[in-house]
DOPATOR-22674 format. One record per residue (C-alpha): residue number from 1; residue in one letter; x negated, y negated, z negated. Coordinates in Angstrom, 2 decimals, always signed. Each point is the difference from the previous one (the first is absolute). Example, Ala and Ser with C-alpha at 12.3 -4.5 7.8 and 13.67 -1.06 7.14 Angstrom:
REM residues 2
<1,"a",<-12.30,+4.50,-7.80>> <2,"s",<-1.37,-3.44,+0.66>> 
//
This chain:
REM residues 502
<1,"m",<+24.64,-168.15,+6.23>> <2,"t",<-1.34,-3.19,+1.61>> <3,"s",<-1.27,-0.01,+3.60>> <4,"l",<-3.45,-0.20,-1.31>> <5,"d",<+0.62,+2.99,-2.28>> <6,"k",<+1.35,+1.87,+3.08>> <7,"s",<-3.06,-0.91,+1.98>> <8,"r",<-2.23,+1.30,-2.81>> <9,"d",<+1.87,+3.14,-0.32>> <10,"q",<-0.26,+0.47,+3.80>> <11,"f",<-3.69,-0.37,-0.21>> <12,"r",<-0.64,+2.23,-3.03>> <13,"r",<+1.75,+2.90,+1.66>> <14,"p",<-2.45,+0.15,+3.08>> <15,"c",<-2.92,-0.38,-2.40>> <16,"a",<+1.39,+2.77,-2.26>> <17,"v",<+0.20,+2.20,+3.18>> <18,"a",<-3.33,-1.02,+1.15>> <19,"i",<-1.50,+0.93,-3.46>> <20,"v",<+1.74,+3.26,+0.03>> <21,"a",<-1.25,+0.73,+3.50>> <22,"i",<-3.52,-0.98,-1.13>> <23,"l",<+0.13,+2.31,-2.95>> <24,"a",<+1.30,+2.91,+2.02>> <25,"a",<-2.93,-0.61,+2.52>> <26,"i",<-2.62,+0.05,-2.84>> <27,"a",<+1.57,+3.12,-1.48>> <28,"a",<-0.17,+1.70,+3.59>> <29,"t",<-3.80,-1.10,+0.13>> <30,"l",<-0.62,+1.36,-3.29>> <31,"a",<+1.50,+3.19,+0.91>> <32,"f",<-2.08,+0.35,+3.03>> <33,"a",<-3.16,-1.36,-1.87>> <34,"s",<+0.41,+2.33,-3.14>> <35,"p",<-1.39,+3.15,+1.77>> <36,"a",<-2.92,-1.80,+1.43>> <37,"a",<-0.80,-1.46,-3.40>> <38,"a",<+0.26,+3.30,-1.48>> <39,"a",<-2.12,+1.48,+2.65>> <40,"a",<-2.71,-2.66,-0.48>> <41,"r",<-0.27,+1.29,-3.78>> <42,"g",<-0.13,+3.66,+1.10>> <43,"p",<+2.41,+2.81,-0.38>> <44,"d",<+1.90,+0.17,-3.35>> <45,"n",<-1.52,+3.34,-0.99>> <46,"i",<-3.55,-1.19,-0.26>> <47,"a",<+0.42,-0.46,-3.88>> <48,"d",<+1.39,+3.46,-0.15>> <49,"v",<-2.98,+1.44,+1.77>> <50,"a",<-2.38,-1.92,-2.03>> <51,"e",<+1.52,+1.22,-3.23>> <52,"q",<+0.12,+3.45,+1.15>> <53,"v",<-3.90,+0.22,+0.82>> <54,"i",<-1.77,-2.61,-1.87>> <55,"d",<-0.97,+2.26,-2.94>> <56,"a",<-2.00,+2.10,+2.40>> <57,"v",<-2.19,-2.85,+1.11>> <58,"v",<-3.19,-0.50,-2.15>> <59,"n",<-2.82,-2.09,-0.51>> <60,"v",<-3.50,+1.38,+0.72>> <61,"s",<-2.77,-1.57,-2.06>> <62,"t",<-3.56,+0.93,+0.58>> <63,"s",<-3.39,-0.97,-1.41>> <64,"q",<-3.61,+0.32,+1.19>> <65,"k",<-3.31,-0.47,-1.76>> <66,"v",<-2.11,-2.63,+1.78>> <67,"d",<-3.79,-0.93,-0.50>> <68,"p",<-0.27,-3.82,+0.05>> <69,"h",<-3.78,+0.54,+0.98>> <70,"v",<+1.10,+0.36,+3.57>> <71,"e",<+2.61,-2.67,+0.29>> <72,"n",<-0.36,-3.71,+1.01>> <73,"l",<-3.90,-0.04,+0.16>> <74,"p",<-1.35,-2.37,+2.42>> <75,"d",<-1.66,+1.31,+3.24>> <76,"v",<-3.82,-0.91,-0.23>> <77,"p",<-2.67,+1.48,+2.22>> <78,"p",<-1.95,+2.92,-1.66>> <79,"g",<-3.32,-1.17,-1.36>> <80,"s",<+0.81,-3.78,+0.22>> <81,"p",<-0.84,-2.29,-2.97>> <82,"m",<+3.71,-0.31,-0.74>> <83,"e",<+0.36,+3.79,-0.29>> <84,"e",<-1.50,+0.12,-3.56>> <85,"f",<+1.83,-3.10,-1.21>> <86,"f",<+3.43,+1.41,+1.04>> <87,"d",<-0.89,+3.41,-1.54>> <88,"q",<-0.75,-1.75,-3.35>> <89,"f",<+2.90,-2.28,+0.04>> <90,"f",<+2.87,+2.05,+1.34>> <91,"k",<-1.10,+3.49,-1.10>> <92,"n",<-1.52,-0.72,-3.38>> <93,"h",<+1.75,-3.17,-1.10>> <94,"r",<+3.18,+0.11,+2.00>> <95,"g",<+0.68,-3.76,-0.73>> <96,"l",<-1.09,-2.63,-2.45>> <97,"g",<-1.06,+1.09,-3.47>> <98,"g",<-1.08,+3.44,+0.95>> <99,"d",<+3.33,+1.56,-0.60>> <100,"n",<-0.20,+3.67,+0.92>> <101,"q",<+3.89,+0.80,-0.48>> <102,"d",<+0.71,-0.69,+3.65>> <103,"q",<-2.67,+2.37,+1.22>> <104,"m",<+1.71,+2.92,-1.84>> <105,"p",<+2.04,+2.38,+2.22>> <106,"h",<+3.83,-0.79,-0.26>> <107,"r",<+3.35,+1.22,+1.59>> <108,"v",<+2.06,-1.72,+2.56>> <109,"t",<+3.68,+1.00,+0.23>> <110,"s",<+2.47,-0.29,+3.08>> <111,"l",<+3.57,+0.60,+0.28>> <112,"g",<+2.31,+1.58,+2.59>> <113,"s",<+3.18,+1.84,+0.26>> <114,"g",<+1.07,+3.63,+0.52>> <115,"f",<+3.08,+2.30,-0.12>> <116,"i",<+0.87,+3.35,-1.39>> <117,"i",<+0.93,+2.75,+2.47>> <118,"d",<+0.22,+3.00,-2.32>> <119,"t",<+1.51,-0.08,-3.42>> <120,"s",<-2.85,+2.09,-1.42>> <121,"g",<-2.23,-3.36,+0.61>> <122,"i",<-1.29,-0.07,+3.51>> <123,"v",<-0.62,-3.72,+0.84>> <124,"v",<-0.74,-1.43,+3.57>> <125,"t",<-2.10,-3.22,+0.58>> <126,"n",<-2.35,-1.49,+2.55>> <127,"n",<-3.46,+1.20,+0.03>> <128,"h",<-1.40,-3.59,-0.12>> <129,"v",<+1.89,-0.57,-3.37>> <130,"i",<-2.17,+2.85,-1.60>> <131,"a",<-3.11,+0.05,+1.99>> <132,"d",<-3.19,+0.08,-2.17>> <133,"a",<+1.88,+0.08,-3.13>> <134,"d",<-1.32,+1.58,-3.16>> <135,"e",<+3.19,+0.05,-1.68>> <136,"i",<+3.48,-0.07,+1.12>> <137,"n",<+3.12,-0.59,-1.97>> <138,"v",<+3.73,-0.04,+1.03>> <139,"i",<+2.46,-2.26,-1.82>> <140,"l",<+3.73,+1.15,+0.24>> <141,"n",<+2.75,-2.62,+0.47>> <142,"d",<+0.93,+0.25,-3.61>> <143,"g",<-3.75,-1.01,-1.05>> <144,"t",<-1.11,+3.69,-0.80>> <145,"k",<-3.79,+0.18,+0.96>> <146,"l",<-1.23,+3.33,+1.27>> <147,"p",<-3.54,+1.04,+0.81>> <148,"a",<-0.09,+1.30,+3.66>> <149,"q",<-1.97,+2.58,+1.76>> <150,"l",<-1.13,-0.49,+3.70>> <151,"i",<+1.25,+3.11,+1.90>> <152,"g",<-1.36,-1.22,+3.42>> <153,"k",<-0.35,-3.18,+2.15>> <154,"d",<-0.37,-0.64,+3.75>> <155,"s",<-1.42,-3.18,+1.34>> <156,"k",<+1.17,+0.49,+3.45>> <157,"a",<+3.62,-0.26,-0.87>> <158,"d",<-0.76,-1.98,-3.11>> <159,"l",<+1.88,+2.39,-2.19>> <160,"a",<-0.62,+1.62,-3.44>> <161,"v",<+1.74,+2.47,-2.32>> <162,"l",<-0.20,-0.28,-3.77>> <163,"r",<+1.20,+2.24,-2.98>> <164,"v",<+1.37,-1.16,-3.32>> <165,"k",<+0.90,+2.22,-2.92>> <166,"t",<+3.22,-0.52,-2.05>> <167,"d",<+2.14,+1.90,-2.27>> <168,"h",<+3.13,-0.83,+1.95>> <169,"p",<+1.13,-0.06,+3.68>> <170,"l",<-0.66,-3.26,+1.65>> <171,"k",<+2.27,-1.81,+2.38>> <172,"a",<-0.99,+0.98,+3.58>> <173,"v",<+0.96,-1.15,+3.55>> <174,"k",<+0.23,+1.89,+3.36>> <175,"f",<-1.44,-0.82,+3.29>> <176,"g",<+2.41,-0.84,+2.92>> <177,"d",<-0.58,+0.32,+3.77>> <178,"s",<-1.69,-3.26,+1.19>> <179,"d",<+0.19,+1.07,+3.67>> <180,"k",<+3.76,-0.78,-0.33>> <181,"l",<-0.81,-3.67,-1.07>> <182,"r",<+1.59,-2.61,+2.57>> <183,"l",<-1.23,-3.51,+0.61>> <184,"g",<+1.85,-2.33,-2.08>> <185,"e",<+0.89,+2.62,-2.73>> <186,"w",<+0.10,-1.08,-3.64>> <187,"v",<-2.78,+1.16,-2.23>> <188,"i",<-0.92,-0.50,-3.58>> <189,"a",<-3.60,-0.43,-1.32>> <190,"i",<-0.57,+0.67,-3.55>> <191,"g",<-3.35,-0.49,-1.83>> <192,"n",<-1.18,-0.22,-3.68>> <193,"p",<-3.10,-1.99,+0.42>> <194,"f",<-0.69,-1.44,-3.51>> <195,"s",<+1.84,+2.81,-2.16>> <196,"l",<+2.66,-2.42,-0.82>> <197,"g",<+2.64,+2.29,+1.53>> <198,"g",<+1.19,+0.53,+3.67>> <199,"t",<+0.17,-3.10,+2.45>> <200,"v",<+2.55,+0.37,+2.75>> <201,"t",<-0.01,-1.56,+3.48>> <202,"a",<+2.30,+0.57,+3.04>> <203,"g",<-0.54,-0.48,+3.57>> <204,"i",<+0.40,+1.60,+3.53>> <205,"v",<-2.19,+2.14,+2.04>> <206,"s",<-1.70,-2.46,+2.18>> <207,"a",<-1.99,+2.62,+2.35>> <208,"r",<-1.00,+3.55,+0.09>> <209,"n",<-3.31,+1.83,+1.08>> <210,"r",<-2.14,-3.17,-0.77>> <211,"d",<-3.75,+0.59,+0.65>> <212,"i",<-1.93,-2.45,-2.27>> <213,"k",<-3.45,+1.39,+0.62>> <214,"s",<-0.37,+1.60,-3.44>> <215,"g",<-0.75,+3.54,+1.06>> <216,"p",<+0.44,+2.53,+2.76>> <217,"y",<+3.72,+0.92,-1.12>> <218,"d",<+1.50,-3.41,-0.16>> <219,"n",<+3.69,+0.12,+0.59>> <220,"y",<+1.35,-2.33,-2.77>> <221,"i",<+3.59,-1.22,-0.68>> <222,"q",<-0.07,-3.89,+0.04>> <223,"t",<+2.65,-1.55,-2.45>> <224,"d",<+0.61,-3.42,-1.08>> <225,"a",<+0.85,+1.09,-3.61>> <226,"a",<-2.26,-1.81,-2.13>> <227,"i",<-3.18,+2.08,-1.00>> <228,"n",<-2.17,-2.07,-2.42>> <229,"r",<-3.33,+0.60,-1.58>> <230,"g",<+0.27,+3.24,-2.21>> <231,"n",<+2.71,+1.59,+2.02>> <232,"s",<-2.30,+2.24,+1.96>> <233,"g",<+0.97,+3.42,-0.42>> <234,"g",<+3.73,-0.69,-0.92>> <235,"p",<+2.75,+1.62,+2.03>> <236,"l",<+2.17,-1.32,+2.92>> <237,"f",<+3.44,+1.38,-0.35>> <238,"n",<+3.01,+0.18,+2.38>> <239,"l",<+3.42,-0.74,-1.28>> <240,"e",<+0.54,+3.68,-1.06>> <241,"g",<-2.84,-0.42,-2.50>> <242,"e",<-2.30,+2.32,+1.95>> <243,"v",<-3.63,-1.03,+0.54>> <244,"i",<-0.85,-0.77,+3.58>> <245,"g",<-3.27,-1.82,-0.50>> <246,"i",<-2.85,-0.77,-2.31>> <247,"n",<-0.82,-3.66,-0.16>> <248,"t",<-3.54,-0.42,+0.88>> <249,"a",<-1.09,-3.16,+1.58>> <250,"i",<+1.03,-3.71,+0.82>> <251,"i",<-1.12,-2.67,+2.31>> <252,"s",<-0.48,-3.24,-2.05>> <253,"p",<-2.30,-2.81,-0.06>> <254,"s",<+0.80,-0.67,-3.63>> <255,"g",<+0.44,+3.42,-1.38>> <256,"g",<+3.69,-0.51,-0.54>> <257,"s",<+2.71,+1.35,+2.33>> <258,"i",<+0.86,-1.82,+3.15>> <259,"g",<+2.36,+2.61,+1.23>> <260,"i",<-2.40,+2.23,+1.73>> <261,"g",<-0.54,+3.30,-2.07>> <262,"f",<-0.88,+3.58,+1.19>> <263,"a",<+0.80,+3.36,-1.40>> <264,"v",<-1.17,+3.55,+0.73>> <265,"p",<+2.94,+1.89,+1.35>> <266,"s",<+1.23,+2.83,-1.90>> <267,"d",<-0.38,+2.24,+2.99>> <268,"t",<-3.61,-0.65,+0.03>> <269,"a",<-0.62,+0.05,-3.75>> <270,"v",<+1.79,+3.13,-0.80>> <271,"p",<-2.36,+2.41,+1.74>> <272,"v",<-2.94,-1.66,-1.44>> <273,"l",<+1.48,+0.07,-3.60>> <274,"d",<+0.82,+3.58,+0.29>> <275,"q",<-3.64,+0.90,+0.86>> <276,"l",<-1.30,-2.22,-2.65>> <277,"r",<+2.25,+1.85,-2.62>> <278,"q",<-0.90,+3.35,+1.32>> <279,"y",<-3.62,-0.20,+0.85>> <280,"g",<-1.14,-3.12,-1.55>> <281,"e",<-1.18,-1.42,+3.31>> <282,"t",<+1.35,-0.19,+3.49>> <283,"r",<-0.29,+2.58,+2.76>> <284,"r",<+0.82,-1.68,+3.07>> <285,"g",<+0.03,+1.59,+3.47>> <286,"w",<-3.09,-0.84,+2.39>> <287,"l",<-0.07,+0.32,+3.83>> <288,"g",<-3.72,-1.04,+0.43>> <289,"v",<+0.24,-2.79,+2.62>> <290,"r",<-0.82,-3.80,+0.11>> <291,"i",<+2.82,-1.85,+1.47>> <292,"q",<+0.86,-3.53,+1.38>> <293,"e",<+2.87,-1.93,+1.46>> <294,"v",<+1.25,+0.81,+3.47>> <295,"t",<-0.19,-3.66,+1.57>> <296,"d",<+1.75,-0.91,+2.98>> <297,"d",<-3.08,+0.37,+2.15>> <298,"i",<-0.70,+3.43,-1.18>> <299,"a",<+3.60,+1.06,+0.33>> <300,"d",<-0.08,-1.26,+3.52>> <301,"s",<-3.11,+1.85,+0.85>> <302,"l",<+1.69,+3.35,-1.33>> <303,"s",<+3.42,-0.75,+1.50>> <304,"i",<+1.54,-0.11,-3.33>> <305,"k",<+3.32,-2.03,+0.14>> <306,"p",<+0.83,-1.43,-2.32>> <307,"p",<-3.32,-0.28,-2.05>> <308,"r",<+0.39,+2.42,-2.94>> <309,"g",<-1.97,+2.68,-2.07>> <310,"a",<-3.32,+0.00,-1.54>> <311,"l",<-3.42,+0.15,+2.06>> <312,"v",<-2.41,+2.44,-0.97>> <313,"a",<-3.45,-1.91,+0.09>> <314,"g",<-1.85,+2.83,-1.55>> <315,"v",<-0.05,+3.54,-1.24>> <316,"d",<-1.49,+1.30,-2.99>> <317,"d",<-2.41,+2.88,+0.62>> <318,"k",<+1.28,+1.74,-3.17>> <319,"g",<+3.51,-0.79,+0.15>> <320,"p",<+3.19,+1.75,+0.85>> <321,"a",<+0.54,-1.95,+3.32>> <322,"k",<-3.27,+1.25,+1.55>> <323,"p",<+0.74,+3.84,+0.37>> <324,"a",<+3.57,-0.94,+1.10>> <325,"g",<-1.36,-1.79,+3.07>> <326,"i",<+1.13,-3.44,-0.81>> <327,"e",<-2.58,-2.53,+1.73>> <328,"p",<-0.96,-3.70,+0.00>> <329,"g",<+2.39,-1.72,+2.31>> <330,"d",<+2.94,+2.06,-0.88>> <331,"v",<+3.06,-1.98,-1.26>> <332,"v",<+2.04,+1.73,-2.79>> <333,"v",<+3.74,-0.66,+0.73>> <334,"k",<+1.50,+2.83,-2.24>> <335,"f",<-1.40,+1.64,-3.16>> <336,"d",<+2.00,+2.98,-1.54>> <337,"g",<+3.27,-1.26,+1.49>> <338,"h",<-0.57,-3.70,-1.00>> <339,"d",<-0.18,-2.61,+2.61>> <340,"i",<-3.08,-2.11,-0.43>> <341,"k",<+1.05,-3.42,+1.36>> <342,"e",<-3.03,-1.91,-1.04>> <343,"m",<-3.45,+0.75,-1.25>> <344,"r",<+0.78,-0.43,-3.80>> <345,"d",<+2.72,+2.74,+0.17>> <346,"l",<-2.47,+2.51,+0.41>> <347,"p",<-2.12,-0.04,-3.26>> <348,"r",<+3.24,-0.03,-2.03>> <349,"v",<+1.58,+2.90,+1.63>> <350,"v",<-3.18,+2.17,-0.01>> <351,"a",<-0.63,-0.97,-3.79>> <352,"d",<+3.51,+1.25,-0.82>> <353,"t",<-0.65,+3.39,+1.76>> <354,"a",<-0.81,+2.91,-2.09>> <355,"v",<-3.70,+1.15,-0.05>> <356,"g",<-0.14,+3.27,+2.04>> <357,"k",<+3.15,-0.50,+2.11>> <358,"v",<-0.21,+0.71,+3.62>> <359,"v",<+1.68,-2.84,+1.91>> <360,"e",<+0.60,-1.09,+3.74>> <361,"v",<-1.72,-3.11,+1.26>> <362,"i",<+1.24,-1.41,+3.15>> <363,"v",<-2.54,-2.21,+1.84>> <364,"i",<-0.24,-1.73,+3.13>> <365,"r",<-3.24,+0.58,+1.88>> <366,"k",<-0.75,-1.75,+3.36>> <367,"g",<+3.75,-0.66,+0.40>> <368,"k",<+1.46,+3.45,-0.76>> <369,"e",<+1.23,+1.52,-3.21>> <370,"e",<-1.69,+2.94,-1.61>> <371,"t",<+0.85,+1.87,-3.21>> <372,"h",<-2.50,+1.11,-2.56>> <373,"k",<+0.20,+2.18,-3.04>> <374,"v",<-1.90,-1.45,-3.00>> <375,"t",<-0.56,+1.55,-3.41>> <376,"i",<-0.11,-2.89,-2.39>> <377,"g",<-2.88,-0.50,-2.23>> <378,"r",<-0.24,-2.00,-3.30>> <379,"l",<-1.11,-3.73,-0.06>> <380,"e",<-3.05,-0.28,-2.06>> <381,"d",<-1.14,-3.42,-1.36>> <382,"g",<-1.85,-2.06,+2.69>> <383,"e",<+1.72,+1.71,+2.97>> <384,"k",<+0.74,-3.04,+2.48>> <385,"v",<+3.66,+0.08,+1.15>> <386,"t",<+0.06,-3.57,+1.29>> <387,"v",<-1.36,-1.85,+2.97>> <388,"a",<-3.90,+0.41,+0.53>> <389,"d",<-1.63,-3.21,-0.93>> <390,"a",<-1.74,-1.99,+2.86>> <391,"g",<-3.74,+0.31,-0.51>> <392,"k",<-0.86,-2.01,-3.15>> <393,"n",<-3.64,+1.21,+0.06>> <394,"a",<-0.90,-1.21,+3.41>> <395,"a",<-3.59,-1.08,+0.60>> <396,"p",<-1.12,-3.12,+2.02>> <397,"p",<+0.36,+0.17,+3.79>> <398,"q",<-2.91,+1.70,+1.90>> <399,"k",<-1.75,-2.60,+2.27>> <400,"s",<-0.89,+2.51,+2.81>> <401,"v",<+2.98,+1.41,+1.63>> <402,"v",<+0.62,+2.27,+2.87>> <403,"q",<+3.14,-1.27,+1.30>> <404,"k",<+2.87,-2.43,-0.61>> <405,"t",<+3.72,+0.51,+0.72>> <406,"l",<+3.34,-1.29,-1.38>> <407,"g",<-1.95,-2.29,-2.21>> <408,"l",<-1.99,+2.78,-1.53>> <409,"e",<-3.70,+0.67,-0.21>> <410,"l",<-0.49,+3.68,+0.33>> <411,"a",<-2.87,+2.45,-0.53>> <412,"g",<-0.53,+3.71,+0.21>> <413,"l",<-0.46,+1.95,-3.38>> <414,"s",<-3.93,-0.08,-0.09>> <415,"d",<-1.81,+0.73,-3.18>> <416,"d",<-0.74,-3.67,-0.47>> <417,"v",<+3.57,-0.98,+0.39>> <418,"r",<+1.11,+2.73,-2.49>> <419,"r",<-2.59,-1.30,-2.53>> <420,"k",<+0.81,-3.62,+0.62>> <421,"f",<+3.74,+0.35,-0.59>> <422,"k",<-0.35,+3.04,-2.44>> <423,"i",<+2.18,+2.05,+2.34>> <424,"g",<+0.49,+3.63,-1.00>> <425,"d",<-1.43,+2.84,+2.10>> <426,"s",<+3.42,+1.43,+0.49>> <427,"v",<+1.26,-3.04,+1.58>> <428,"k",<+0.27,+0.20,+3.93>> <429,"g",<+0.88,-2.75,+2.55>> <430,"v",<-1.37,-3.47,+1.08>> <431,"a",<-1.22,-2.58,-2.76>> <432,"v",<+1.29,-3.44,-0.23>> <433,"t",<-2.97,-2.23,-0.71>> <434,"g",<+1.52,-3.41,+0.55>> <435,"v",<+3.51,-1.57,+0.41>> <436,"d",<+1.31,-3.17,+1.67>> <437,"p",<+1.43,-2.47,-2.39>> <438,"s",<+3.33,+0.20,+1.59>> <439,"i",<+0.15,+3.85,-0.65>> <440,"a",<-1.43,-0.51,-3.49>> <441,"m",<+2.70,-2.34,-1.01>> <442,"s",<+2.84,+2.09,+1.59>> <443,"d",<+2.87,+1.78,-1.78>> <444,"q",<-1.08,+2.46,-2.79>> <445,"d",<+1.21,+2.86,+2.19>> <446,"k",<-2.23,-0.95,+2.84>> <447,"r",<-2.95,-1.29,-2.03>> <448,"l",<-3.54,+1.71,+0.84>> <449,"t",<-3.10,-0.67,-1.91>> <450,"p",<-3.60,+0.85,+0.94>> <451,"g",<-0.91,+3.54,-1.33>> <452,"d",<+3.34,+1.43,+1.19>> <453,"v",<-0.08,+2.83,+2.52>> <454,"i",<+2.34,+0.55,+2.79>> <455,"v",<+0.83,+3.61,+0.23>> <456,"e",<+2.81,+0.07,+2.50>> <457,"v",<+1.49,-2.44,+2.67>> <458,"q",<+3.76,+0.88,+0.85>> <459,"y",<-0.45,+3.41,-1.97>> <460,"q",<-3.09,+1.10,+2.10>> <461,"p",<-3.19,+0.21,-1.62>> <462,"v",<-2.99,-2.18,+1.04>> <463,"g",<-3.69,+0.55,-0.63>> <464,"t",<-1.90,-2.85,+1.55>> <465,"p",<+0.72,-3.68,+0.89>> <466,"d",<+0.21,+1.06,+3.71>> <467,"d",<+2.59,+2.63,-0.83>> <468,"l",<+2.00,-2.82,-2.02>> <469,"q",<-0.21,-2.42,+3.00>> <470,"k",<+1.04,+2.51,+2.41>> <471,"r",<+3.11,+0.99,-1.89>> <472,"v",<+0.96,-3.79,-0.66>> <473,"n",<-0.38,-0.56,+3.89>> <474,"d",<+2.26,+3.06,+0.69>> <475,"l",<+2.69,-1.46,-2.40>> <476,"k",<-0.18,-3.26,+1.68>> <477,"a",<+0.35,+1.41,+3.33>> <478,"q",<+3.01,+1.79,-1.14>> <479,"g",<+1.57,-3.39,-1.10>> <480,"k",<-0.26,+0.60,-3.68>> <481,"k",<-0.20,-3.17,-2.13>> <482,"i",<-0.92,+1.89,-3.28>> <483,"a",<-2.69,+2.50,-0.95>> <484,"v",<+0.54,+2.06,-3.17>> <485,"l",<-3.39,+0.70,-1.58>> <486,"l",<-0.77,+2.61,-2.71>> <487,"v",<-2.44,-1.75,-2.14>> <488,"s",<-2.24,+1.46,-2.73>> <489,"n",<-1.71,-1.84,-2.75>> <490,"p",<-3.54,+0.89,-1.02>> <491,"e",<+1.26,+2.58,-2.58>> <492,"g",<+2.03,+1.76,+2.58>> <493,"e",<+3.38,-1.22,-0.96>> <494,"t",<+2.21,-0.69,+3.07>> <495,"r",<+2.81,-2.36,+1.13>> <496,"f",<+1.72,-1.03,+3.26>> <497,"v",<-0.43,-3.62,+1.49>> <498,"a",<+1.83,-1.26,+2.96>> <499,"l",<-2.08,-2.38,+1.98>> <500,"n",<+1.10,-2.32,+2.78>> <501,"l",<-1.68,+0.88,+3.34>> <502,"q",<+0.64,-3.59,+1.33>> 
//
C-alpha cells in the first residue's frame, strides 16, 4: 500500500464513522418523530370505529312542493303603472314565448344525514334537514331507499325523529356520555350527504359548552372534524363508537369546512329525543321568569362575588315562580341541586326538569340567600325564557318634560304620556320621555329608550320623577357609583339596567 493509499484509507474510516453516526442520529430522530407523525394522522383505531358504525349512518332526502308564482317576482308599488305589466309578464307568460311550464308547481329536494338508534328503524336527524318537507326518504349505506315517517321534531334543539319500516333489523348505534368529553379528545364525524355512502372525517374536541346564539339551550361541542354541506344530522362519535354529538352547524364563509363545526351534545339530545319518541313533541319544564345576565355592576350592587347566577328580570303572573315567592331582582344561583354559574345555565336545567316536579330554587335577594320550593310547569310555545328585549316599540321623545336626571328626561305616567308611548295601564313607575345620546349609545345592558318606564331604583319602587331624583341623591350621598334600575317596556316586560351615577 502506497503512502497515498494509506492516507486515503485513513480518510475513509472517519467518513465511514461519520456516516454511521449520521444514520444513527436520523434513526433516533425518526424513532422520536414516528409517534408524533402517527398522532397527527389520528389514533390507529379510527378505521375500526368507522367500519363498525358506518352502516348506521344514513342519507336523509326530502322534497317539498313550491309554487313559482310567489318566487322571484320584482317588488313594485301596488297600483303603479308597472304592476299590470309585471303581472302579465311574470305571472302569465313567465318569460319569452309565453311558456307556461315554469309557472306549474314543482318540487325541490334537499339532502342531509342521520343515523339509526334502534334496529326497528328509528332515525335521528336535524330539524332543519326535514323542516317543511312534504316527503322524506331515508337511504341506507347500501343504497336501499325507504320512505320515512316523521315521529316528532323540535326547533329549539334542532332535532327530529323519523321512523322507517323494513323486513329485517337495521344496524343501530348507541349514545355515549358527552359530559365525559375532554378538550383535545379525538372524535369522528360521519355523514351520508349525497347517498353515495358514508363519509368519515376525524378531529378533536376544540371546545365545549359553546353558545352560538341559535337558541335558548345552546351548549354545543365544537370540533375541527370536517362537517361539510349535507352532513347536518350526522353523528359525532368517540373512539368507543358511541354517539356523543349530532352534527348541526358550521362557521364558514364559503359553505365548506374551515375547521369550526358544532354538534348538539348527546346529554342534551337524549332527553329531547326520548320525549319526541314517546309523545311526538317536547314537554319541557317551565319556571315562568324572564332572566338576564348578572353583570359586574349588578353583582356589585347585590354583593355577589364573583358574579354568577341568572337575574330574574320579570315574573309571569300565571307561572310557577309567582306563587313560590320568586321576585324580580332575585338572582337564581342554584336550581334543583344544579349550580347556576351563568344566565344560560338556567333555561337548560329548567327545560330538562320533569313537569310537575317540586324543586328547590336558591336565590340571592338583597345580598342574602333564600330557598323557595317551586312546582315546575310546562313550557308552552311562545313562553319567553331569554333576556327581555330592550324596548323596540319605543315612540319618539316627548318635548315637554317634568325633570331631567342622569341624562334622562322623565315624566309621571299621566294619561297623555301613556297614550303617547302606548304604555299599558298595569305598568307603574316613571316614564322615560327622552334620552341623552351618550346614554342612548351605551352598551346594550345599559341602554334606555323613550317609552321605557323606571319601576325601581336600587330595588326600591319609585312613582314620580321626584321620588326617582330623591333616591338617586341618596345613593350619591352613600358614595354609590352605580344605580340598578328595574325598567319596564310599554308592554310590561321588565329588565334590569345598571346606570352610572357620575
